[in-house]
PLY file of the C-alpha trace (Angstrom):
ply
format ascii 1.0
element vertex 120
property float x
property float y
property float z
element edge 119
property int vertex1
property int vertex2
end_header
98.55 153.70 107.99
95.63 152.50 110.38
95.30 148.65 110.26
91.89 147.26 109.33
89.97 145.80 112.25
88.46 142.07 111.77
84.74 142.03 112.37
82.70 139.72 114.09
81.35 138.49 110.66
84.52 137.71 109.29
85.43 135.57 112.07
82.02 133.93 111.56
82.89 133.43 108.13
85.99 131.71 108.82
84.21 129.49 111.38
81.45 128.36 108.72
83.98 127.87 105.94
86.16 125.56 107.94
83.14 123.68 109.71
81.70 122.95 106.14
85.27 121.87 105.04
85.25 119.31 107.61
81.65 118.27 106.75
80.35 119.34 110.44
76.80 120.61 110.51
75.97 123.59 112.93
74.23 121.10 115.12
77.31 119.09 115.65
79.50 122.19 115.98
77.16 123.20 118.66
77.10 119.93 120.51
81.16 120.29 120.59
80.90 123.57 122.15
78.07 122.80 124.32
75.80 125.43 122.79
72.83 125.25 120.58
72.79 125.42 116.96
71.17 128.73 116.70
74.08 130.02 118.79
76.50 128.67 116.22
74.39 130.51 113.69
74.79 133.74 115.51
78.66 133.25 115.83
78.98 132.52 112.10
76.62 135.34 110.93
78.39 137.71 113.34
75.25 138.84 115.38
76.93 137.25 118.56
80.89 138.21 119.44
83.30 135.62 120.45
85.42 136.30 123.38
89.03 135.14 123.19
88.82 131.83 125.17
85.85 130.90 122.82
88.03 131.78 119.66
90.86 129.53 121.21
88.10 126.55 121.75
86.75 126.94 118.26
90.07 127.00 116.67
91.16 123.99 118.68
88.10 121.92 117.35
88.29 123.06 113.74
91.99 122.55 113.71
92.92 125.92 112.93
95.71 128.19 114.41
94.00 131.12 116.08
95.95 133.57 113.94
93.88 132.34 110.95
90.73 134.23 112.36
92.66 137.25 112.19
94.69 137.03 108.93
93.63 137.66 105.45
94.80 134.57 104.07
92.60 131.45 103.19
91.79 129.17 105.98
92.30 125.80 103.97
96.01 127.33 103.39
96.88 127.76 107.16
94.89 124.78 108.59
96.54 121.63 109.50
94.47 118.49 108.74
93.14 117.28 112.25
90.06 115.17 113.18
87.21 117.82 113.92
87.40 116.62 117.83
90.41 115.02 119.41
90.36 113.52 123.01
92.98 115.36 125.18
95.15 111.99 125.12
95.35 112.30 121.26
96.41 116.11 121.47
99.05 115.23 123.81
100.30 112.64 121.62
100.45 114.64 118.66
102.03 117.86 120.59
104.74 115.97 122.10
105.35 113.96 118.70
105.87 117.22 116.95
108.51 118.18 119.22
110.41 115.31 118.31
113.32 116.13 115.76
114.96 112.91 115.22
113.47 111.20 112.37
114.23 107.56 113.91
112.83 108.38 116.83
109.57 109.41 115.28
109.61 106.05 113.44
110.03 103.98 116.61
106.93 106.07 118.13
105.07 105.34 115.04
105.79 101.79 115.24
105.05 101.42 118.84
101.62 103.15 118.37
100.88 100.73 115.39
101.85 97.64 117.42
99.67 98.56 120.45
96.61 99.22 118.13
97.01 96.16 116.33
97.06 94.64 119.93
93.73 96.13 120.96
0 1
1 2
2 3
3 4
4 5
5 6
6 7
7 8
8 9
9 10
10 11
11 12
12 13
13 14
14 15
15 16
16 17
17 18
18 19
19 20
20 21
21 22
22 23
23 24
24 25
25 26
26 27
27 28
28 29
29 30
30 31
31 32
32 33
33 34
34 35
35 36
36 37
37 38
38 39
39 40
40 41
41 42
42 43
43 44
44 45
45 46
46 47
47 48
48 49
49 50
50 51
51 52
52 53
53 54
54 55
55 56
56 57
57 58
58 59
59 60
60 61
61 62
62 63
63 64
64 65
65 66
66 67
67 68
68 69
69 70
70 71
71 72
72 73
73 74
74 75
75 76
76 77
77 78
78 79
79 80
80 81
81 82
82 83
83 84
84 85
85 86
86 87
87 88
88 89
89 90
90 91
91 92
92 93
93 94
94 95
95 96
96 97
97 98
98 99
99 100
100 101
101 102
102 103
103 104
104 105
105 106
106 107
107 108
108 109
109 110
110 111
111 112
112 113
113 114
114 115
115 116
116 117
117 118
118 119
């Protein structure tokens, strides 16, 4: 059985749906991608194809796993709640925090972060 190929339009629909879920305008997403809002429109309607690197960047900005662009599942079902844009330090903090399996260690990290935030 031949697998169905995901089209640029379907990838664009995923981008549009997630952008709207996050309350982002095409203009704001364009700023985050360093492209015009017209380019975002072309991505969303499938008239311009995205390369792998751009799909990864958009996935990161929208808080989606790259697989969500190619799977026939709801974007909302696979998306982890994230800020629409996170600074590199925030991404690193989250990445390393997720690798901590000991619950007590996680609690200590959260306490340290809270204390540092309250001090600022």
